[in-house]
C-alpha positions in Angstrom: -16.9 -145.3 107.0 -18.0 -142.1 108.7 -20.6 -142.2 111.4 -24.0 -141.0 109.9 -24.7 -139.0 113.0 -21.4 -137.1 112.7 -22.2 -136.3 109.1 -25.5 -134.8 110.3 -23.7 -132.8 113.0 -21.3 -131.4 110.4 -24.0 -130.4 107.9 -23.9 -126.6 107.6 -27.6 -126.5 106.7 -28.6 -128.1 110.1 -29.3 -125.6 112.9 -28.9 -126.9 116.5 -30.4 -125.1 119.5 -27.2 -125.7 121.5 -25.2 -123.6 119.0 -27.1 -120.5 120.0 -24.7 -117.9 121.4 -26.3 -114.9 123.1 -27.5 -111.9 121.2 -26.3 -110.9 117.8 -26.4 -107.6 115.9 -29.8 -106.9 114.3 -31.6 -104.3 112.2 -35.0 -103.4 113.5 -37.8 -103.3 111.0 -39.7 -100.6 112.8 -42.8 -102.9 113.1 -43.1 -103.6 116.8 -45.0 -106.9 116.5 -42.6 -108.3 114.0 -39.5 -107.0 115.8 -40.7 -108.6 119.0 -41.0 -112.1 117.6 -37.7 -111.7 115.7 -36.0 -110.8 119.0 -35.2 -107.2 117.9 -35.2 -107.5 114.2 -33.4 -109.3 111.4 -29.7 -110.3 111.3 -27.4 -107.6 109.8 -25.9 -110.2 107.4 -27.0 -113.3 105.7 -29.7 -114.4 103.3 -33.5 -113.8 103.8 -36.1 -115.4 101.6 -39.4 -113.5 101.2 -42.2 -115.5 99.5 -45.0 -113.3 98.3 -47.1 -112.0 95.5 -45.6 -109.0 93.8 -46.9 -105.8 95.4 -47.6 -107.3 98.8 -45.7 -104.5 100.5 -42.5 -106.5 100.5 -40.2 -103.6 100.0 -42.0 -101.2 102.3 -41.9 -103.8 105.1 -38.1 -103.8 104.9 -37.6 -100.1 104.0 -36.1 -99.3 107.4 -33.4 -102.0 106.9 -32.8 -101.1 103.2 -32.3 -97.4 104.2 -29.8 -98.1 107.0 -27.2 -95.3 107.0 -24.1 -97.3 105.9 -21.8 -94.8 104.2 -20.5 -95.7 100.7 -22.5 -99.0 100.7 -24.7 -99.9 97.7 -28.2 -101.2 97.5 -28.4 -103.5 94.5 -31.7 -104.4 92.9 -31.5 -107.4 90.6 -34.4 -108.1 88.2 -37.0 -106.1 90.1 -40.5 -106.9 88.8 -41.3 -103.2 88.1 -39.5 -100.0 87.5 -38.1 -98.4 90.7 -39.3 -94.9 91.2 -36.6 -92.4 92.3 -39.0 -90.3 94.3 -40.1 -93.3 96.3 -36.5 -94.3 97.0 -35.7 -90.7 98.2 -38.7 -90.7 100.5 -37.4 -93.9 102.1 -34.1 -92.2 102.9 -32.1 -94.0 100.2 -29.6 -91.9 98.3 -30.0 -92.4 94.5 -26.2 -92.6 94.0 -26.1 -95.6 96.3 -28.6 -97.6 94.2 -27.6 -100.0 91.5 -30.2 -101.8 89.3 -29.1 -104.9 87.3 -31.4 -106.6 84.8 -29.8 -109.9 83.6 -31.5 -111.8 80.9 -31.5 -115.2 82.7 -31.5 -116.7 86.2 -27.9 -117.9 86.0 -26.6 -114.5 85.3 -28.8 -113.0 88.0 -27.4 -115.4 90.6 -23.9 -114.7 89.4 -24.4 -111.0 89.7 -25.8 -111.3 93.2 -22.9 -113.4 94.4 -20.3 -111.0 92.9 -22.0 -108.0 94.5 -22.0 -109.7 97.9 -18.4 -110.7 97.6 -17.3 -107.2 96.6 -17.9 -106.0 100.2 -19.3 -102.8 98.6 -22.9 -103.6 99.3 -25.2 -103.0 102.2 -27.8 -105.3 100.7 -28.6 -107.1 97.5 -32.3 -107.6 96.6 -32.8 -110.4 94.1 -36.0 -111.5 92.5 -35.8 -115.1 91.4 -38.0 -118.2 91.4 -35.3 -120.6 90.3 -32.6 -121.2 93.0 -31.3 -124.4 94.4 -30.2 -125.0 98.0 -26.6 -125.2 96.7 -26.9 -121.8 95.0 -28.7 -120.3 98.0 -25.8 -121.6 100.2 -23.3 -119.7 98.1 -25.2 -116.5 98.5 -25.7 -117.1 102.2 -21.9 -117.6 102.7 -21.0 -114.6 100.5 -23.4 -112.3 102.5 -22.4 -113.6 105.9 -18.6 -113.3 105.2 -18.9 -109.7 103.8 -21.3 -108.2 106.3 -24.1 -107.8 103.8 -27.8 -108.8 103.5 -29.2 -110.7 100.6 -33.0 -110.6 100.1 -34.5 -113.3 97.9 -38.0 -112.4 96.7 -39.9 -115.4 95.1 -43.4 -116.3 94.3 -45.6 -118.2 96.7 -45.3 -121.9 96.0 -46.8 -124.8 97.9 -43.8 -127.0 97.1 -41.1 -124.6 98.1 -37.7 -126.2 98.8 -36.1 -125.5 102.1 -33.1 -123.2 101.7 -30.1 -122.4 104.1 -31.2 -118.9 105.1 -31.2 -117.0 108.3 -34.9 -116.0 107.9 -37.6 -117.5 105.7 -40.9 -115.8 105.7 -44.1 -115.8 103.7 -46.3 -112.7 103.2 -50.0 -112.6 102.2 -52.4 -109.6 101.9 -55.7 -109.8 103.8 -57.8 -106.7 103.7 -55.7 -103.8 105.2 -53.2 -106.2 106.7 -50.1 -108.2 105.9 -50.2 -111.7 107.3 -46.7 -113.0 108.0 -45.7 -116.7 108.4 -42.2 -117.2 109.7 -41.2 -120.5 108.3 -37.6 -120.5 109.5 -35.8 -118.2 111.9 -32.3 -118.7 113.1 -32.3 -118.6 116.9 -36.1 -118.7 116.9 -39.2 -120.7 116.2 -41.7 -120.8 113.3 -44.7 -118.6 113.8 -47.9 -118.5 111.7 -50.6 -115.9 111.0 -48.9 -112.8 112.4 -51.3 -110.0 111.4 -49.7 -106.6 110.8 -51.8 -103.5 109.9 -50.2 -102.0 106.8 -50.7 -98.9 104.6 -49.6 -99.4 101.0 -47.8 -96.8 99.1 -50.4 -94.7 97.1 -50.3 -95.0 93.4 -51.7 -93.0 90.5 -53.0 -95.9 88.6 -56.6 -94.7 88.9 -55.7 -91.3 87.5 -53.7 -92.8 84.7 -56.7 -95.1 83.8 -59.1 -92.2 83.8 -56.8 -90.1 81.5 -56.3 -93.0 79.1 -60.1 -93.7 79.0 -60.8 -90.0 78.3 -58.2 -90.0 75.5 -59.9 -93.0 73.9 -63.4 -91.5 74.3 -63.0 -87.7 73.9 -66.0 -85.6 74.9 -66.6 -81.9 74.3 -66.3 -79.7 77.4 -69.3 -77.7 76.3 -72.3 -78.5 74.2 -74.4 -76.0 72.2 -78.0 -76.8 71.6 
């Protein structure tokens, strides 16, 4: 019978401080406060979970990483919650020909697509939106990303009963006034940190203009009146 302690030591999901080996390659986020606590930025490969409400600035926060100049490498978006706008991608420095959007009809196909993209070694990063992923499935994506020098971003909804996953970085985002509040739940080679407040400017939208035009269409009024 194997020693229970040795089983723990051999568990790949268990991080041990003594295993920390110097500095590793990182991508800076371009957010000084966050880069500082992350010791220079995020790892250049592996899986990152971002728990947040849709539209919390989750893509803009990582735009400097997503747009890293890695020639002939794809940025794959799997089941994004909204249509990606080409002008926005261009303003972030992302070449349209390096963007692939996949919209599977179920979670199983989405996870399969993410793993295949990571294993292809053709991707700089895979961005996956999913709320149904097990630790075992996350482990497969983490291994595929690490072994093929790629990043896998997992975006999921905020949940009080979130399951711990084998990722290099696990963070939670919340919007408070004109700030993003970041909780670092897990950080390889680092410690958890709560309530990190980051001033943030959201990408402008034309929702107000669209609403006004739609309202005017429903209630047309003459431009001039004659008494």
